[in-house]
C-alpha positions in Angstrom: 24.1 7.8 -23.1 27.1 6.0 -21.5 27.9 9.0 -19.4 24.6 8.6 -17.5 25.3 5.0 -16.5 27.3 6.1 -13.5 24.2 7.8 -12.1 21.9 4.8 -12.6 22.2 3.4 -9.1 21.6 6.8 -7.5 18.6 7.5 -9.8 17.1 4.1 -8.9 17.5 4.7 -5.2 16.0 8.2 -5.4 13.0 6.9 -7.3 12.5 4.0 -4.9 12.7 6.3 -1.9 10.3 8.9 -3.3 7.8 6.2 -4.4 8.0 4.4 -1.1 7.5 7.7 0.8 4.4 8.6 -1.3 2.8 5.2 -0.7 3.8 5.4 3.0 2.3 8.9 3.4 -1.0 7.9 1.6 -1.3 4.9 3.9 -0.6 7.0 7.0 -3.1 9.6 5.8 -5.8 6.9 5.6 -5.0 4.8 8.7 -3.5 7.3 11.1 -5.3 10.5 9.9 -2.1 12.4 9.1 -3.1 15.8 7.6 -6.7 14.6 7.2 -10.0 14.8 9.0 -11.3 11.6 7.4 -10.5 8.1 8.6 -12.2 5.1 6.9 -14.1 2.6 9.1 -12.1 -0.4 10.1 -12.4 -3.4 7.8 -13.6 -1.3 4.9 -12.1 -1.4 1.4 -10.4 1.9 2.0 -9.0 0.7 5.3 -7.5 -2.3 3.7 -6.0 -0.1 1.0 -4.5 2.1 3.6 -2.9 -0.8 5.4 -1.5 -2.1 2.1 -0.1 1.3 1.2 1.4 1.8 4.6 3.2 -1.5 4.8 4.0 -1.7 1.0 5.3 1.9 1.0 7.6 1.1 4.0 8.9 -2.0 2.2 9.6 -0.1 -1.0 11.2 2.7 0.9 13.5 0.3 2.8 14.3 -1.5 -0.4 12.8 -5.0 0.0 13.1 -6.7 -3.3 9.8 -8.6 -3.4 7.9 -5.4 -2.3 6.8 -4.6 -5.9 5.3 -8.1 -6.5 3.7 -8.2 -3.0 2.2 -4.7 -3.3 0.8 -5.5 -6.8 -0.9 -8.6 -5.5 -2.1 -7.1 -2.3 -3.7 -4.1 -3.9 -5.8 -6.4 -6.1 -7.3 -8.9 -3.6 -9.6 -6.5 -1.7 -11.3 -5.4 -4.9 -11.7 -9.1 -5.9 -13.2 -10.0 -2.5 -15.6 -7.0 -2.3 -16.7 -7.5 -5.9 -17.5 -11.1 -5.3 -19.4 -10.6 -2.1 -21.1 -7.4 -3.3 -20.5 -5.9 0.1 -18.5 -2.8 1.2 -17.7 -4.5 4.5 -16.4 -8.1 4.7 -18.2 -10.5 7.0 -16.0 -12.1 9.5 -16.9 -15.7 10.1 -16.7 -17.0 13.7 -17.0 -20.5 15.0 -18.5 -19.1 18.2 -22.2 -18.6 18.2 
């Protein structure tokens, strides 16, 4: 398979660009309503997921190296928060009362 090594960089770039575009489009669909009638309410778990997909997809598409690690960690924290609180909507604490 030595003859395929010269295409490794091109294949990696193509996969990175396609994967980034898929995440970017899914985030845009959730947050901006692109090709969709449904938009999740702000601060819901779907909304957070859309933000993460939008920003993470852009980072992967543009080739930021830590994008994979950041996306992996960022996709997990909303599930953890919402499973601990048992709520579908986070409560925002405010010092003003």
